[in-house]
C-alpha positions as CSV (number, residue, x, y, z in Angstrom):
1,X,-5.2,16.1,0.3
2,X,-3.2,19.4,2.9
3,X,-1.8,18.9,5.7
4,X,-4.0,18.7,8.4
5,X,-6.5,17.1,6.4
6,X,-4.2,14.3,5.4
7,X,-3.8,13.6,9.7
8,X,-7.2,14.1,10.4
9,X,-8.4,11.0,7.9
10,X,-6.0,9.3,10.1
11,X,-7.9,10.0,14.2
12,X,-10.3,8.1,14.2
13,X,-9.7,5.7,17.5
14,X,-9.2,1.5,16.2
15,X,-10.1,-0.2,19.5
16,X,-13.4,-1.1,17.2
17,X,-10.8,-2.3,14.7
18,X,-9.6,-5.3,16.1
19,X,-9.9,-9.3,15.3
20,X,-12.6,-11.1,16.6
21,X,-12.6,-14.0,17.8
22,X,-16.5,-15.4,17.0
23,X,-18.1,-15.3,20.8
24,X,-21.3,-13.6,20.1
25,X,-21.9,-10.2,21.9
26,X,-24.6,-10.6,25.3
27,X,-28.0,-9.0,25.6
28,X,-30.1,-8.5,22.4
29,X,-29.5,-5.1,21.2
30,X,-26.7,-5.5,18.7
31,X,-23.3,-2.6,19.0
32,X,-23.4,0.3,17.1
33,X,-20.1,0.0,15.7
34,X,-18.1,3.3,14.3
35,X,-17.5,3.0,10.2
36,X,-14.4,4.4,8.2
37,X,-14.8,5.7,4.7
38,X,-15.2,3.5,2.0
39,X,-12.3,5.9,-0.1
40,X,-10.4,6.6,2.5
41,X,-9.4,2.9,2.9
42,X,-8.7,3.2,-1.7
43,X,-6.2,5.8,-0.8
44,X,-4.7,3.2,1.8
45,X,-2.8,1.7,-1.1
46,X,-0.1,3.2,-3.0
47,X,2.1,1.7,-5.7
48,X,5.9,2.0,-6.6
49,X,7.0,3.1,-10.1
50,X,10.3,3.9,-11.7
51,X,8.4,6.5,-14.5
52,X,11.8,7.7,-14.8
53,X,14.4,4.6,-15.3
54,X,14.1,5.1,-19.1
55,X,15.7,2.2,-20.0
56,X,13.4,-0.4,-18.5
57,X,10.2,-1.6,-19.0
58,X,8.8,1.6,-17.8
59,X,9.9,3.6,-20.3
60,X,6.6,2.7,-22.0
61,X,5.2,5.4,-20.3
62,X,2.0,5.8,-21.9
63,X,1.4,2.0,-21.2
64,X,2.3,2.2,-17.2
65,X,0.2,5.1,-16.9
66,X,-2.6,3.5,-18.4
67,X,-2.3,0.4,-15.9
68,X,-2.4,2.8,-13.6
69,X,-5.5,4.9,-14.3
70,X,-7.1,0.8,-15.0
71,X,-5.6,-0.4,-11.8
72,X,-7.6,2.4,-10.1
73,X,-4.6,3.0,-7.8
74,X,-4.7,6.3,-5.6
75,X,-1.3,7.1,-5.1
76,X,2.2,5.7,-6.5
77,X,5.7,6.4,-4.6
78,X,8.4,7.4,-7.2
79,X,11.7,9.5,-6.5
80,X,10.9,13.0,-7.7
81,X,14.2,13.1,-10.6
82,X,15.6,16.5,-11.5
83,X,17.2,17.5,-15.3
84,X,17.1,17.0,-18.5
85,X,17.3,13.6,-19.1
86,X,14.3,11.6,-21.3
87,X,13.5,9.8,-17.7
88,X,12.5,13.2,-16.3
89,X,10.4,14.2,-19.2
90,X,8.4,11.1,-18.8
91,X,8.3,11.6,-15.2
92,X,6.5,14.9,-15.4
93,X,4.7,13.9,-18.0
94,X,3.1,11.2,-16.6
95,X,2.9,12.9,-13.6
96,X,0.3,15.1,-14.5
97,X,-2.1,13.0,-16.6
98,X,-2.3,10.8,-13.7
99,X,-3.3,14.0,-11.6
100,X,-5.6,15.1,-13.8
101,X,-6.8,11.7,-13.2
102,X,-7.1,11.5,-9.1
103,X,-4.1,10.1,-9.1
104,X,-1.2,11.6,-6.5
105,X,2.2,11.3,-5.9
106,X,4.2,10.2,-2.8
107,X,7.7,11.7,-4.3
108,X,10.5,11.0,-2.2
109,X,13.9,13.7,-2.7
110,X,16.6,12.5,-1.6
111,X,19.6,10.0,-0.5
112,X,21.1,9.8,2.0
113,X,24.7,9.5,0.6
114,X,24.2,13.6,-0.1
115,X,23.7,14.3,3.4
116,X,27.0,16.2,3.2
117,X,25.4,19.1,1.4
118,X,21.6,17.7,2.4
119,X,20.0,21.9,2.5
120,X,21.7,22.0,-1.2
121,X,20.5,18.7,-2.7
122,X,16.4,19.4,-0.8
123,X,17.2,22.4,-2.0
124,X,17.1,21.1,-5.2
125,X,14.4,19.2,-5.5
126,X,12.0,20.9,-4.2
127,X,13.0,24.3,-6.1
128,X,12.0,21.7,-9.5
129,X,9.2,20.2,-8.3
130,X,7.8,23.7,-7.6
131,X,8.7,25.3,-11.0
132,X,7.9,22.5,-13.4
133,X,4.8,21.6,-11.4
134,X,2.8,25.0,-9.3
135,X,2.5,27.0,-12.2
136,X,0.7,23.5,-15.0
137,X,-1.4,22.9,-11.7
138,X,-2.5,27.1,-11.6
139,X,-0.7,27.2,-8.4
140,X,-2.2,24.3,-6.1
141,X,0.6,22.0,-6.2
142,X,-1.8,19.6,-4.1
143,X,-3.1,18.4,-6.6
144,X,-0.5,16.2,-8.0
145,X,2.2,16.0,-4.9
146,X,0.1,13.8,-2.3
147,X,3.2,13.2,0.4
148,X,6.3,14.3,0.4
149,X,9.6,11.6,1.8
150,X,12.4,11.1,3.2
151,X,15.5,9.2,2.2
152,X,15.3,5.0,1.4
153,X,16.3,2.3,3.7
154,X,18.7,4.7,5.7
155,X,20.0,1.6,8.2
156,X,21.5,-0.2,5.5
157,X,24.5,-1.6,6.2
158,X,26.0,0.1,3.3
159,X,25.7,3.3,5.0
160,X,27.8,3.0,7.4
161,X,28.2,3.3,11.2
162,X,26.7,7.4,11.0
163,X,23.2,6.4,9.2
164,X,21.3,7.7,11.9
165,X,23.6,11.1,12.5
166,X,23.1,11.5,8.5
167,X,18.9,10.5,8.0
168,X,18.7,12.7,10.4
169,X,20.6,15.8,8.3
170,X,19.1,15.0,5.5
171,X,15.8,14.6,7.7
172,X,15.6,17.7,8.7
173,X,16.7,19.8,5.6
174,X,13.6,18.3,4.2
175,X,11.6,19.3,6.6
176,X,13.9,22.7,6.5
177,X,12.4,23.1,2.6
178,X,9.1,21.7,2.8
179,X,7.8,24.0,5.1
180,X,9.5,27.2,3.9
181,X,8.3,27.5,1.2
182,X,4.0,28.2,0.1
183,X,3.6,25.6,-3.0
184,X,4.8,22.9,-0.2
185,X,4.0,24.2,3.6
186,X,1.3,22.1,3.7
187,X,2.4,19.2,1.9
188,X,2.4,16.2,4.2
189,X,6.2,15.1,5.3
190,X,7.4,11.2,6.0
191,X,9.8,10.2,7.5
192,X,12.2,8.0,6.1
193,X,12.4,4.3,5.9
194,X,14.2,1.9,7.4
195,X,14.6,-2.3,6.5
196,X,12.6,-4.7,7.4
197,X,14.5,-5.6,9.8
198,X,14.6,-3.1,11.9
199,X,15.3,-3.4,15.4
200,X,14.6,-1.5,18.8
201,X,18.0,-0.5,19.3
202,X,18.6,1.1,15.0
203,X,15.2,3.0,15.9
204,X,17.1,4.4,19.8
205,X,19.8,5.2,17.7
206,X,17.8,6.8,15.0
207,X,15.9,9.2,17.9
208,X,12.5,11.1,17.7
209,X,11.9,12.5,14.5
210,X,8.9,14.0,15.2
211,X,9.4,17.9,15.0
212,X,10.4,17.2,12.0
213,X,8.2,14.7,10.6
214,X,4.4,14.6,9.8
215,X,4.3,10.9,9.3
216,X,5.8,8.1,10.2
217,X,7.4,5.5,7.3
218,X,9.2,2.4,7.0
219,X,9.1,-1.0,4.5
220,X,7.7,-4.1,6.3
221,X,8.3,-7.2,3.9
222,X,6.5,-10.1,6.1
223,X,8.8,-12.7,4.6
224,X,5.8,-14.4,2.4
225,X,3.0,-15.1,5.2
226,X,-0.3,-13.6,6.0
227,X,0.1,-10.1,6.2
228,X,-1.7,-9.7,9.2
229,X,1.4,-11.3,11.1
230,X,4.1,-8.5,12.0
231,X,2.9,-5.6,11.0
232,X,1.8,-4.3,14.8
233,X,5.2,-5.3,15.8
234,X,6.9,-3.5,13.6
235,X,4.7,-0.6,14.0
236,X,5.8,-1.0,17.8
237,X,9.8,-1.0,16.8
238,X,9.5,2.3,14.9
239,X,7.3,3.9,17.1
240,X,10.3,5.8,19.0
241,X,10.4,7.7,15.8
242,X,7.3,9.2,15.4
243,X,5.8,9.1,18.8
244,X,3.2,10.9,18.0
245,X,2.0,9.9,14.5
246,X,-1.3,8.7,13.7
247,X,-0.3,8.2,9.6
248,X,2.1,5.4,8.7
249,X,3.1,5.1,5.1
250,X,4.8,1.7,4.6
251,X,6.3,2.7,2.0
252,X,7.4,-0.9,0.3
253,X,5.8,-4.0,1.0
254,X,4.3,-7.3,-0.8
255,X,5.5,-10.4,-2.1
256,X,7.9,-12.3,-4.4
257,X,6.7,-14.3,-6.6
258,X,10.4,-15.8,-8.6
259,X,10.2,-19.4,-8.6
260,X,14.0,-19.8,-7.1
261,X,14.6,-20.8,-3.2
262,X,17.5,-19.4,-2.8
263,X,17.2,-16.0,-1.6
264,X,13.7,-14.6,1.0
265,X,11.1,-16.7,0.0
266,X,8.6,-15.5,-2.6
267,X,5.2,-17.5,-3.2
268,X,3.2,-18.4,-6.1
269,X,1.3,-15.0,-8.3
270,X,-2.4,-16.9,-6.1
271,X,-1.3,-16.4,-2.9
272,X,0.2,-12.9,-3.6
273,X,-3.5,-12.4,-5.1
274,X,-4.7,-13.8,-1.4
275,X,-2.6,-11.5,1.1
276,X,-2.7,-8.0,-0.8
277,X,-5.6,-7.6,-0.6
278,X,-6.4,-8.2,2.8
279,X,-3.2,-7.3,4.0
280,X,-4.5,-3.0,2.7
281,X,-7.4,-3.7,5.4
282,X,-4.7,-5.0,7.7
283,X,-2.8,-2.0,7.2
284,X,-5.9,0.2,7.5
285,X,-7.1,-0.7,10.4
286,X,-3.7,0.2,12.0
287,X,-3.8,3.5,9.2
288,X,-1.0,2.9,7.4
289,X,-0.8,3.2,4.0
290,X,0.2,-0.6,2.2
291,X,3.1,0.6,0.0
292,X,2.5,-2.3,-3.4
293,X,6.7,-3.5,-4.4
294,X,6.0,-2.6,-7.5
295,X,3.8,-2.0,-10.5
296,X,6.5,-4.2,-13.5
297,X,7.9,-6.9,-13.7
298,X,11.8,-6.5,-15.2
299,X,12.4,-9.1,-17.4
300,X,14.0,-11.9,-16.3
301,X,15.6,-15.2,-18.1
302,X,15.5,-18.1,-16.3
303,X,16.6,-21.5,-17.0
304,X,13.9,-23.6,-15.6
305,X,15.8,-26.9,-16.8
306,X,16.4,-27.9,-12.4
307,X,15.6,-25.8,-9.5
308,X,19.3,-25.7,-9.2
309,X,18.8,-23.8,-12.7
310,X,16.5,-21.2,-11.4
311,X,18.7,-20.4,-9.1
312,X,21.3,-19.8,-10.7
313,X,20.1,-17.7,-13.6
314,X,16.7,-15.7,-11.8
315,X,16.9,-12.8,-10.4
316,X,14.8,-11.9,-7.2
317,X,14.5,-8.7,-7.9
318,X,13.0,-9.3,-11.7
319,X,9.6,-10.8,-9.4
320,X,8.2,-7.6,-7.2
321,X,5.3,-6.7,-9.8
322,X,1.7,-6.7,-10.4
323,X,2.3,-7.2,-14.2
324,X,4.9,-10.0,-15.3
325,X,6.8,-9.7,-18.4
326,X,6.4,-12.2,-20.6
327,X,10.1,-11.3,-22.6
328,X,13.1,-11.9,-21.7
329,X,14.9,-8.5,-22.9
330,X,13.6,-4.7,-22.2
331,X,13.6,-4.0,-25.7
332,X,11.2,-6.7,-26.5
333,X,9.2,-6.6,-23.5
334,X,6.6,-4.0,-25.3
335,X,3.7,-3.6,-23.7
336,X,1.7,-5.9,-25.7
337,X,4.1,-8.8,-24.6
338,X,2.6,-8.0,-20.6
339,X,0.9,-9.8,-18.5
340,X,-1.3,-8.6,-15.6
341,X,-1.0,-10.7,-12.7
342,X,-4.0,-12.6,-10.1
343,X,-2.7,-10.3,-8.0
344,X,-3.6,-7.1,-9.8
345,X,-7.7,-8.4,-11.3
346,X,-8.2,-9.1,-7.4
347,X,-6.7,-5.6,-6.5
348,X,-8.0,-3.8,-9.2
349,X,-11.7,-5.6,-8.0
350,X,-11.3,-3.9,-4.8
351,X,-10.5,-0.8,-5.1
352,X,-13.2,-0.8,-7.8
353,X,-16.0,-2.0,-5.4
354,X,-15.1,0.0,-2.6
355,X,-14.2,3.4,-4.7
356,X,-16.2,6.6,-3.6
357,X,-14.5,9.1,-4.8
358,X,-15.9,12.9,-3.7
359,X,-14.7,15.0,-0.8
360,X,-14.7,13.6,2.8
361,X,-17.8,12.7,5.2
362,X,-18.7,12.4,8.4
363,X,-20.1,8.3,8.1
364,X,-22.5,7.0,10.2
365,X,-21.7,3.4,12.1
366,X,-23.5,0.6,11.5
367,X,-25.4,-2.6,14.3
368,X,-23.7,-5.5,13.7
369,X,-22.0,-8.2,15.1
370,X,-19.6,-11.4,13.9
371,X,-20.0,-14.3,15.6
372,X,-18.4,-17.8,13.8
373,X,-15.1,-18.7,13.5
374,X,-11.9,-17.9,16.0
375,X,-9.2,-15.8,16.7
376,X,-8.4,-15.9,13.4
377,X,-11.7,-13.7,11.9
378,X,-10.6,-10.2,10.8
379,X,-13.1,-7.4,10.8
380,X,-13.2,-4.1,9.0
381,X,-16.5,-1.4,7.9
382,X,-16.1,1.4,5.5
383,X,-19.2,3.6,3.9
384,X,-20.2,5.0,0.6
385,X,-21.7,8.2,0.4
386,X,-25.0,7.1,-0.5
387,X,-25.1,5.5,2.7
388,X,-24.4,1.7,1.9
389,X,-22.2,0.1,4.1
390,X,-19.3,-2.5,4.1
391,X,-17.9,-5.7,5.7
392,X,-14.3,-7.0,5.0
393,X,-14.0,-10.1,6.2
394,X,-11.2,-11.6,6.1
395,X,-9.0,-14.9,8.3
396,X,-5.5,-15.0,8.9
397,X,-4.3,-18.1,7.4
398,X,-2.0,-18.8,5.1
399,X,-2.7,-20.4,2.1
400,X,0.6,-21.4,-0.2
401,X,3.9,-23.1,1.0
402,X,6.5,-21.3,-0.5
403,X,8.6,-21.6,-3.8
404,X,10.4,-23.8,-4.5
405,X,7.6,-26.2,-3.8
406,X,4.6,-23.3,-4.1
407,X,1.6,-25.7,-3.7
408,X,-1.6,-24.6,-2.0
409,X,-2.7,-25.6,1.5
410,X,-6.1,-26.2,2.3
411,X,-7.7,-24.1,4.4
412,X,-11.0,-25.2,5.3
413,X,-13.8,-22.4,5.4
414,X,-14.8,-21.4,8.6
415,X,-19.1,-20.2,8.4
416,X,-18.9,-16.7,10.2
417,X,-22.2,-15.0,10.6
418,X,-23.4,-10.9,9.8
419,X,-25.8,-9.6,11.8
420,X,-26.9,-6.0,11.9
421,X,-30.0,-4.1,12.4
422,X,-32.1,-2.5,10.6
423,X,-32.7,-4.7,7.8
424,X,-31.4,-4.1,4.0
425,X,-30.8,-5.2,1.1
426,X,-27.3,-7.5,1.2
427,X,-24.6,-8.4,-1.7
428,X,-21.1,-10.8,-0.8
429,X,-18.1,-10.1,-3.5
430,X,-14.6,-11.8,-3.3
431,X,-12.3,-9.4,-5.5
432,X,-10.0,-12.7,-5.4
433,X,-12.7,-14.1,-7.9
434,X,-14.4,-11.9,-9.7
435,X,-15.9,-8.7,-10.3
436,X,-19.9,-9.9,-9.7
437,X,-21.8,-11.1,-6.4
438,X,-21.4,-14.8,-5.6
439,X,-24.5,-13.8,-2.8
440,X,-27.2,-11.5,-2.8
441,X,-30.8,-10.8,-1.0
442,X,-33.2,-8.6,-1.7
443,X,-33.9,-8.0,1.7
444,X,-31.8,-9.5,5.1
445,X,-30.4,-8.5,9.0
446,X,-28.1,-11.3,9.0
447,X,-25.5,-12.8,6.2
448,X,-23.3,-16.1,6.7
449,X,-20.2,-16.8,4.8
450,X,-18.2,-19.8,4.3
451,X,-14.8,-18.1,5.0
452,X,-11.5,-19.7,4.1
453,X,-8.4,-17.7,2.7
454,X,-10.0,-15.1,0.6
455,X,-10.7,-11.7,2.0
456,X,-14.9,-11.9,1.5
457,X,-16.5,-8.2,1.1
458,X,-20.3,-7.7,2.2
459,X,-22.3,-5.2,0.6
460,X,-25.1,-3.8,2.7
461,X,-27.5,-1.6,1.0
């Protein structure tokens, strides 16, 4: 996808995608609700990887590639590695195989520490990128690259008081280098990322980056709660930096399931499975890519004798992944010992259900209304090329307490009715529970579901 297609795919008005209140629409004619492409929803999910970390569990490159292909992810985020190290070779092999399977790369280019030589640093990476990959892709780098990314977490305290100045130098150099060469000219350039605790004061310090970016970018970890919460406000805080953007890439987000409770908020694996499929839809409504950090856990030897020993021995950075390590060292954590978490399966089922690869098309809307529930009920409508519509329904509710409790919070279901016209076959899916429908009708003009904490998908054939 080139710059023009990437930006155009996010241009649809979001007015019809607001949360529904449950109040019935007046009159007898159902309103026409616009739909978006089902495949564009799949493309709004991205996974962070570290394939170039050859000394970590990511060094099992074949297994990592197999996981990503099985998951069905359309985009991976990883820093572009150069040189001749084993990690670089692993990355080169993996990215070409992923591209052949339809998975593209959001490649970050450099680090803020290189600001003194911003032009040379960005030139070196883009030179290596184009020199290695372009001839192996028949001259078309867009087959590999989804987008290019600016430097990471520019407002980290260790970057010093001049972080904003240095970040602008790096972003300007990236833009100049990317737009100067034919191989990368049409690849969208995302801005640098900022931390979850970004403030309006920091945004004012960084200033308007619209002349040197195509896509807004930031990180957002929302403290182990419902993914609906805070994302609109976080976008608003970053808006002065990207005033004209119609697309956002939330390069890092997600949940941590470390059992410790002394560093940030961590939640059980079951909660992460519920939240993430809802989060993909929450972010998509706002034209934002949900960039899940990350694919794999790190091995972590935790002393589980007591909460005190857990807090002392656990490494919170080791538990962001969709795939758990059952062994405690890199040498013993071979792929046969890895365990896919509930989130992995829920995400895979969701992507499999909505998958509709192919050329872009103009979806047709659906005459429909949603009633019942309350102000926390959310809806999203997409369509596949064969005419089938899919209505995502979910609620902005919390489903688990953070650790050290980690206990499930009972969510009393509410009855939500989807009415549509004309009558068509229907099936209801719950990706968090399994791959097969939980209800089916051969022909109907309405479906009533008991909506609890999990996202439900109504297929209208």
